[in-house]
Backbone as a printed PyTorch tensor [residue, N CA C, xyz], in Angstrom:
tensor([[[  0.6720,  -1.0910,   0.0970],
         [ -0.3190,   0.1470,   0.6160],
         [  0.9240,   1.1700,   0.4280]],

        [[  0.4490,   2.0860,  -1.2370],
         [  1.5270,   3.4880,  -0.8260],
         [  0.8220,   4.1320,   0.0300]],

        [[  1.9190,   4.9410,   0.3550],
         [  2.1010,   6.1010,   1.3260],
         [  0.7940,   7.2830,   0.7640]],

        [[  0.9010,   7.0630,  -0.3180],
         [ -0.2230,   8.1550,  -0.9130],
         [ -2.3180,   7.1540,  -0.9770]],

        [[ -2.1950,   6.3960,  -0.6180],
         [ -3.5950,   5.7250,  -0.8060],
         [ -3.0540,   5.7890,   0.4780]],

        [[ -2.2910,   5.6260,   1.1650],
         [ -2.6140,   5.6290,   2.9930],
         [ -3.0160,   6.8880,   3.5530]],

        [[ -1.8970,   8.1320,   3.1520],
         [ -2.7990,   9.6570,   3.7910],
         [ -4.4110,   9.4120,   3.3330]],

        [[ -4.7960,   9.4370,   1.5320],
         [ -5.8270,   9.3840,   1.2880],
         [ -6.9470,   8.4330,   2.0660]],

        [[ -6.5250,   7.4760,   2.8510],
         [ -7.6190,   6.7320,   3.5460],
         [ -7.2840,   7.4960,   5.3540]],

        [[ -6.4020,   7.9750,   5.6970],
         [ -6.9040,   8.3460,   6.8150],
         [ -7.9030,   9.9880,   7.2730]],

        [[ -7.1950,  10.1770,   5.8860],
         [ -7.8900,  11.3910,   5.1290],
         [ -9.5120,  11.1100,   5.3220]],

        [[-10.0450,   9.8130,   5.3690],
         [-11.1120,   9.3940,   4.6670],
         [-11.9840,   9.0800,   5.9870]],

        [[-11.1480,   8.6260,   6.6270],
         [-11.3970,   8.2260,   7.9160],
         [-11.4310,   9.2540,   8.8560]],

        [[-10.9050,  10.1530,   8.9500],
         [-10.8790,  11.6720,   9.6900],
         [-12.2930,  12.3630,   9.3630]],

        [[-12.3470,  12.4360,   8.0580],
         [-14.5140,  12.8730,   7.7580],
         [-15.2600,  11.9990,   8.2850]],

        [[-14.7980,  10.5070,   7.7070],
         [-16.1800,  10.0160,   8.7670],
         [-16.9400,   9.9920,  10.0600]],

        [[-15.1070,  10.1500,  10.6210],
         [-15.1540,  10.1530,  12.3440],
         [-15.8130,  11.4660,  12.4510]],

        [[-15.4010,  12.4200,  12.2850],
         [-16.0620,  14.3720,  12.5990],
         [-16.9630,  13.4900,  11.9100]],

        [[-17.9850,  12.9580,  11.0920],
         [-19.1370,  12.7080,  10.9780],
         [-20.2180,  12.1620,  12.1060]],

        [[-19.7390,  11.5660,  12.1320],
         [-19.9440,  10.2140,  14.0030],
         [-20.3000,  11.0430,  14.8760]],

        [[-18.9620,  11.9270,  15.1990],
         [-19.4570,  12.8710,  16.0570],
         [-20.1770,  13.9410,  16.0790]],

        [[-20.1860,  14.4700,  15.0980],
         [-21.8720,  15.4720,  14.8980],
         [-23.1380,  14.6150,  15.1400]],

        [[-22.7820,  13.6010,  14.4290],
         [-24.1320,  12.7900,  14.1460],
         [-24.7260,  12.2120,  15.8040]],

        [[-23.4590,  11.7720,  16.7370],
         [-23.6310,  11.9140,  18.0360],
         [-24.3210,  13.0120,  18.6650]],

        [[-23.9260,  13.8150,  18.2400],
         [-24.0280,  14.7590,  19.6280],
         [-25.6440,  15.3850,  18.9910]],

        [[-25.9600,  15.3580,  17.3220],
         [-27.4730,  15.5030,  17.4020],
         [-28.4120,  14.1990,  17.7860]],

        [[-28.2350,  12.9190,  18.0660],
         [-28.4240,  12.2160,  18.3430],
         [-28.9900,  12.6650,  20.0930]],

        [[-27.8070,  12.7910,  20.1320],
         [-28.1160,  13.5680,  22.2140],
         [-28.8900,  14.2600,  22.2380]],

        [[-29.3190,  15.5810,  21.3440],
         [-29.8130,  16.8280,  21.2040],
         [-31.4710,  15.7630,  20.9710]],

        [[-31.6220,  15.4590,  20.1060],
         [-32.9220,  14.5820,  19.7060],
         [-33.3710,  14.0780,  20.7590]],

        [[-32.9810,  13.1480,  21.2330],
         [-33.1110,  12.4690,  22.4990],
         [-33.3930,  13.4500,  23.8140]],

        [[-32.4650,  14.1470,  23.8390],
         [-32.7850,  15.1500,  25.0890],
         [-34.4270,  16.0970,  24.9500]],

        [[-34.5140,  15.9610,  24.0630],
         [-35.9920,  16.5360,  23.4480],
         [-36.8310,  15.9170,  23.5240]],

        [[-37.0700,  14.2920,  23.1380],
         [-38.0990,  13.5110,  23.1880],
         [-38.1990,  13.5050,  25.2520]],

        [[-37.0250,  13.3210,  25.2610],
         [-37.9200,  13.1680,  26.9780],
         [-38.5770,  14.2860,  28.0650]],

        [[-37.6670,  15.7200,  26.9860],
         [-38.2850,  16.8420,  27.1790],
         [-40.0450,  17.1550,  27.1860]],

        [[-39.8820,  16.2700,  25.9460],
         [-41.4400,  16.5710,  25.2970],
         [-42.4220,  15.1000,  26.2080]],

        [[-41.9270,  14.6460,  26.1500],
         [-42.5430,  12.9370,  27.5440],
         [-42.2040,  12.8600,  28.6560]],

        [[-42.2650,  14.5090,  29.0180],
         [-41.8830,  13.8190,  30.1990],
         [-43.1790,  15.3070,  30.9950]],

        [[-43.7470,  15.1830,  31.5850],
         [-45.2360,  16.1600,  31.4250],
         [-44.6700,  17.0010,  33.1400]],

        [[-43.9470,  16.9520,  33.5000],
         [-43.1790,  17.7290,  34.7420],
         [-43.2000,  18.7420,  33.5430]],

        [[-41.7690,  18.3650,  32.9050],
         [-40.9480,  19.7180,  32.5480],
         [-41.8220,  20.2320,  31.4440]],

        [[-42.3650,  19.6250,  30.4970],
         [-43.2430,  20.3110,  29.1330],
         [-44.4230,  21.3310,  30.3730]],

        [[-44.5970,  22.5620,  29.4340],
         [-46.0110,  23.0440,  30.2550],
         [-47.1950,  22.5260,  29.8200]],

        [[-47.7410,  22.5840,  31.3560],
         [-49.0960,  22.4690,  30.7500],
         [-50.2210,  22.7050,  29.5380]],

        [[-50.5580,  23.7860,  29.2340],
         [-50.7550,  24.4880,  27.3830],
         [-50.6950,  22.4670,  26.8800]],

        [[-49.2860,  22.4070,  26.9870],
         [-48.9550,  21.8850,  25.2710],
         [-49.8860,  20.6260,  25.9150]],

        [[-51.0030,  20.1520,  27.0020],
         [-51.7800,  18.9140,  26.8180],
         [-52.9020,  19.2820,  26.4540]],

        [[-53.3420,  20.6980,  26.5590],
         [-54.5680,  20.8760,  25.7590],
         [-54.5830,  20.6960,  24.2060]],

        [[-56.2760,  20.1800,  24.4500],
         [-56.5930,  19.5290,  22.6490],
         [-56.1370,  20.8630,  21.4770]],

        [[-56.6480,  22.1430,  21.3410],
         [-56.1850,  22.7880,  20.8470],
         [-54.6840,  23.4830,  20.9950]],

        [[-53.2750,  22.9130,  21.2550],
         [-52.3830,  22.7590,  21.5190],
         [-51.7870,  21.7600,  20.5230]],

        [[-52.3220,  20.3150,  20.7710],
         [-52.4600,  18.9120,  20.1740],
         [-52.7100,  19.4340,  18.4910]],

        [[-53.4500,  19.7700,  18.3050],
         [-53.4340,  20.1180,  16.7380],
         [-52.4330,  20.9220,  15.9110]],

        [[-52.3550,  21.9110,  16.5960],
         [-50.9990,  22.4700,  16.5910],
         [-49.7510,  22.1380,  16.2850]],

        [[-49.5750,  21.4390,  17.1590],
         [-48.4540,  20.7610,  17.5150],
         [-48.1030,  19.8820,  16.0760]],

        [[-49.4500,  19.1730,  15.7990],
         [-49.8370,  17.4760,  14.5190],
         [-49.1270,  18.6890,  13.2400]],

        [[-50.1450,  20.1590,  13.3570],
         [-49.3760,  20.8440,  12.0850],
         [-48.3210,  20.9360,  11.4480]],

        [[-47.8110,  22.1240,  12.4150],
         [-46.1940,  22.3930,  12.5640],
         [-45.1310,  20.9000,  12.2540]],

        [[-45.4840,  19.4210,  12.7020],
         [-45.1820,  18.6730,  12.5340],
         [-45.4100,  17.9820,  10.9330]],

        [[-46.2670,  18.0590,  10.3080],
         [-46.6580,  17.6880,   8.7890],
         [-46.0070,  18.3670,   8.1270]],

        [[-45.9890,  19.8970,   8.5930],
         [-45.0620,  20.8410,   7.6070],
         [-43.5350,  21.4320,   7.7710]],

        [[-43.1940,  20.5990,   8.9770],
         [-41.1980,  20.7350,   9.0370],
         [-40.6550,  20.4990,   8.0460]],

        [[-39.5090,  21.1150,   7.8450],
         [-38.8060,  22.6000,   8.8170],
         [-40.0500,  24.0220,   7.7920]],

        [[-40.8180,  24.0460,   6.9440],
         [-41.2830,  24.8540,   6.4430],
         [-42.4100,  25.3220,   7.9080]],

        [[-42.0360,  26.8820,   8.1540],
         [-44.0200,  26.9450,   8.9280],
         [-44.5730,  27.5130,   8.4420]],

        [[-45.3070,  26.7790,   8.3710],
         [-47.3830,  27.3670,   7.9000],
         [-48.0600,  28.1440,   8.1730]],

        [[-48.5900,  29.0850,   7.4260],
         [-49.3810,  29.6150,   7.9970],
         [-50.2470,  29.7210,   8.7260]],

        [[-50.6640,  31.0260,   9.8360],
         [-51.1450,  31.2990,  11.4100],
         [-52.5070,  30.7350,  10.2910]],

        [[-53.0030,  29.7150,  11.2330],
         [-54.8100,  30.1300,  11.1310],
         [-55.2320,  29.8950,  12.4210]],

        [[-56.6980,  29.9770,  12.5750],
         [-57.1560,  30.1700,  13.5710],
         [-56.6870,  29.6180,  15.1940]],

        [[-56.5170,  28.4420,  14.6780],
         [-55.7210,  27.8940,  16.1900],
         [-54.4940,  28.8970,  16.8760]],

        [[-53.7340,  29.6270,  16.0470],
         [-52.9100,  29.2690,  16.0480],
         [-52.3780,  30.6510,  17.3110]],

        [[-53.8470,  31.2210,  17.6000],
         [-54.2500,  32.3680,  18.1650],
         [-53.7010,  31.9520,  20.2700]],

        [[-54.0210,  30.6230,  20.0290],
         [-53.9510,  30.0110,  21.5930],
         [-52.6460,  30.0450,  21.4620]],

        [[-51.6300,  29.8130,  21.1450],
         [-50.1340,  29.8070,  21.2680],
         [-49.6350,  31.1160,  21.6040]],

        [[-50.1900,  32.4650,  21.7280],
         [-50.4220,  33.7540,  21.3950],
         [-50.0670,  34.0800,  22.9750]],

        [[-50.5850,  33.9890,  23.8510],
         [-50.4200,  34.4670,  25.0040],
         [-48.6650,  33.3310,  25.4450]],

        [[-48.3920,  32.4480,  25.1610],
         [-47.5310,  30.8730,  25.1500],
         [-46.1450,  31.2630,  24.5090]],

        [[-46.5120,  32.4140,  23.9550],
         [-45.4590,  32.0680,  22.1520],
         [-43.9360,  32.0970,  23.1140]],

        [[-44.0820,  33.5730,  24.0120],
         [-42.2260,  33.9910,  24.2870],
         [-41.6430,  32.5000,  24.9030]],

        [[-42.2690,  32.3760,  26.0830],
         [-42.0120,  30.6220,  26.9570],
         [-42.3310,  29.3420,  26.1330]],

        [[-42.7350,  29.6050,  25.2730],
         [-42.5210,  28.3300,  24.2960],
         [-41.3930,  28.4560,  23.4260]],

        [[-41.2570,  29.6660,  22.6210],
         [-40.1600,  29.8630,  22.3190],
         [-38.5440,  29.2810,  22.8790]],

        [[-38.6910,  30.2480,  24.4690],
         [-37.3140,  29.6540,  25.1380],
         [-37.3760,  28.1290,  25.0210]],

        [[-38.1420,  28.2490,  24.9860],
         [-38.0230,  26.2030,  25.5130],
         [-37.9050,  25.3120,  24.9480]],

        [[-38.3960,  25.7440,  23.3540],
         [-38.1680,  24.6200,  22.6130],
         [-37.1840,  24.7460,  21.3190]],

        [[-37.0580,  26.6840,  20.9250],
         [-35.9360,  27.0500,  20.4740],
         [-34.0380,  25.8430,  20.3760]],

        [[-33.7960,  25.4530,  21.4110],
         [-33.1780,  24.8500,  21.0380],
         [-32.9830,  23.4100,  20.4970]],

        [[-34.4560,  23.4160,  20.2320],
         [-34.7510,  21.9250,  20.2600],
         [-35.6130,  21.9170,  18.4810]],

        [[-35.6380,  23.1770,  18.3430],
         [-35.5860,  23.1960,  16.8730],
         [-34.4390,  23.0830,  16.0890]],

        [[-33.4060,  23.8590,  16.7210],
         [-32.3910,  23.7810,  16.0370],
         [-31.6130,  22.1540,  15.6520]],

        [[-32.0760,  21.6300,  16.8660],
         [-31.2850,  19.9650,  16.8620],
         [-32.4500,  19.6650,  14.9090]],

        [[-33.3840,  19.8640,  15.4540],
         [-34.1560,  18.4810,  14.3110],
         [-33.9040,  19.5040,  12.6460]],

        [[-33.2960,  20.9120,  12.8430],
         [-32.8540,  21.7930,  11.5760],
         [-31.2700,  21.0490,  11.5190]],

        [[-30.4720,  20.2460,  12.3220],
         [-28.9740,  20.6000,  12.2280],
         [-29.2610,  18.6830,  11.7810]],

        [[-30.2060,  18.4120,  12.0640],
         [-30.2850,  16.6980,  11.6990],
         [-30.5670,  16.7460,  10.4640]],

        [[-31.5620,  17.3230,   9.4660],
         [-31.9180,  17.8770,   8.2850],
         [-30.9670,  18.2700,   6.9960]],

        [[-29.5130,  19.1030,   7.9240],
         [-28.6150,  19.3280,   7.4220],
         [-27.3560,  18.4530,   7.4280]],

        [[-27.3130,  17.7920,   7.9330],
         [-26.4820,  16.7410,   8.8020],
         [-26.5580,  15.6570,   6.9680]],

        [[-27.8730,  14.7100,   7.1540],
         [-28.1500,  14.3440,   5.8770],
         [-27.5060,  14.9860,   4.7610]],

        [[-27.4800,  16.0080,   4.5010],
         [-27.1310,  16.8240,   3.2040],
         [-25.2520,  16.8930,   3.6200]],

        [[-25.4360,  16.7540,   4.2090],
         [-23.7790,  17.2240,   3.9100],
         [-22.9980,  14.7200,   4.3430]],

        [[-23.6740,  14.0220,   4.9560],
         [-23.4410,  13.2580,   5.0630],
         [-23.5250,  12.9960,   3.3130]],

        [[-24.4680,  13.0710,   2.9670],
         [-24.8290,  12.2540,   1.4700],
         [-23.7420,  12.7630,   0.6270]],

        [[-23.4430,  13.9790,   0.2040],
         [-22.0600,  14.3450,  -0.2850],
         [-21.2200,  13.9420,  -0.3560]],

        [[-20.6170,  13.5370,   1.0980],
         [-19.8850,  13.1290,   2.0700],
         [-19.5330,  11.9400,   1.4430]],

        [[-20.3310,  11.0310,   2.1100],
         [-20.6320,   9.5240,   1.4670],
         [-20.3460,   9.1980,  -0.3980]],

        [[-21.1170,  10.7560,  -1.2210],
         [-21.1520,  10.4960,  -2.8500],
         [-19.4570,  10.4740,  -3.1930]],

        [[-18.9470,  11.9690,  -2.3190],
         [-17.4380,  11.8500,  -2.6540],
         [-16.4940,  10.3080,  -2.0940]],

        [[-16.3030,   9.6940,  -0.8360],
         [-16.0380,   8.9800,  -1.1150],
         [-16.0020,   7.9340,  -1.6800]],

        [[-17.5450,   7.6340,  -1.5580],
         [-17.7160,   6.4010,  -2.5260],
         [-16.5940,   5.9960,  -3.9740]],

        [[-16.9220,   7.5420,  -4.6860],
         [-16.1570,   8.3040,  -6.2640],
         [-14.5940,   8.0770,  -6.3570]],

        [[-14.2840,   8.2460,  -4.7770],
         [-12.7130,   8.3710,  -4.9670],
         [-12.5670,   7.3450,  -4.3140]],

        [[-12.9800,   5.4170,  -4.6060],
         [-12.3790,   4.5330,  -3.8270],
         [-12.5760,   3.8530,  -4.8740]],

        [[-12.1270,   2.4420,  -5.3730],
         [-12.5630,   1.4820,  -6.1850],
         [-13.6840,   0.3180,  -5.9330]],

        [[-13.4420,   0.3690,  -5.0300],
         [-13.8900,  -0.8590,  -3.2380],
         [-13.7920,  -0.9060,  -2.2760]],

        [[-14.0200,  -1.5420,  -1.5680],
         [-14.5620,  -1.9670,  -0.2510],
         [-13.5400,  -3.1400,   0.9940]],

        [[-12.5350,  -2.6620,   1.1910],
         [-11.8670,  -3.9800,   1.5410],
         [-12.4710,  -3.9890,   3.1480]],

        [[-12.8430,  -4.6900,   3.6990],
         [-13.5230,  -4.5830,   5.0880],
         [-11.8150,  -4.8220,   5.9420]],

        [[-11.7330,  -6.2930,   4.7900],
         [-10.1320,  -6.6820,   5.3740],
         [ -9.1460,  -5.9710,   5.6830]],

        [[ -9.2290,  -5.1030,   4.8280],
         [ -7.8260,  -4.1170,   5.3040],
         [ -8.3600,  -2.8470,   5.5710]],

        [[ -9.2610,  -2.4690,   5.9610],
         [ -8.9340,  -0.9360,   6.3050],
         [-10.5210,  -1.2530,   7.1670]],

        [[-10.8970,  -1.7450,   8.2790],
         [-12.1850,  -2.1860,   8.6710],
         [-12.6550,  -0.8260,   9.4580]],

        [[-11.7230,   0.3500,  10.2060],
         [-12.3230,   1.3630,  10.6410],
         [-12.9210,   2.4900,   9.6310]],

        [[-12.8690,   1.8360,   8.2320],
         [-13.1390,   2.7350,   6.8480],
         [-14.6340,   2.4570,   6.9800]],

        [[-14.3690,   0.7760,   6.8380],
         [-15.4860,   0.4770,   6.2040],
         [-16.5550,   0.5660,   7.0900]],

        [[-16.5190,   0.3160,   8.5350],
         [-17.3260,   0.8550,   9.3030],
         [-18.0480,   1.9940,   9.5250]],

        [[-16.8490,   2.7540,   9.6260],
         [-17.2750,   4.3540,   9.5610],
         [-17.8390,   5.2850,   8.9720]],

        [[-18.0400,   4.0530,   7.0380],
         [-18.5450,   4.7680,   6.5310],
         [-20.0420,   4.0400,   6.4280]],

        [[-20.1340,   2.9680,   7.1720],
         [-21.8640,   2.5860,   6.6050],
         [-22.4650,   2.8680,   7.5420]],

        [[-21.9970,   3.2340,   9.3770],
         [-22.3390,   4.2490,  10.0410],
         [-23.3190,   5.0600,   9.3280]],

        [[-22.4910,   6.3210,   9.3230],
         [-22.1820,   7.1640,   8.3350],
         [-23.6510,   6.8590,   7.9580]],

        [[-23.4820,   5.7890,   6.2390],
         [-24.7280,   5.8520,   5.2730],
         [-25.9310,   4.9330,   6.1950]],

        [[-25.9690,   4.3000,   7.2930],
         [-27.1030,   4.0030,   8.0970],
         [-28.1500,   5.3140,   8.5980]],

        [[-26.8300,   6.9480,   9.6810],
         [-27.3690,   7.6170,   9.8800],
         [-27.8670,   9.2070,   9.3630]],

        [[-27.1310,   8.2640,   7.9560],
         [-27.5830,  10.1830,   7.1060],
         [-29.1860,   9.1870,   6.4850]],

        [[-29.6460,   7.9150,   6.5720],
         [-30.7080,   7.2940,   6.3580],
         [-32.0340,   7.8420,   7.0220]],

        [[-32.1090,   8.1660,   8.7240],
         [-32.6970,   8.2510,   9.4090],
         [-33.9010,   9.3130,   8.9580]],

        [[-34.7150,   9.0840,   8.8410],
         [-35.7120,  10.8860,   8.8240],
         [-36.1910,  11.2650,   9.9890]]])
């Protein structure tokens, strides 16, 4: 194996490891949001009301776009400041996840185009990291 190809493999490995670190952070943020959202002690009580449930379903179905407000959104006006304060970090976790998919896809294509074949027995770390990033990029 030439030193040039060894250097290229190290660079690929580093790119994949960096992506996996980023993915781990995003998954942690999303897990924290799930814990927050499912914990009735931490989540504001108004989020359990039927009017708010309808709004959250609408927002979830349109994400990442913000739909035009309708009558139901008036329910949130008195709680808007608190809602933004509580949910902003989690919103950005979802945005980060969407951006991760784009970046991961681009890097996976770049790595795939630069290699003629993968050999697990020659460099298991690169192969494992490539497959890990591939699987994480498929998560919706």
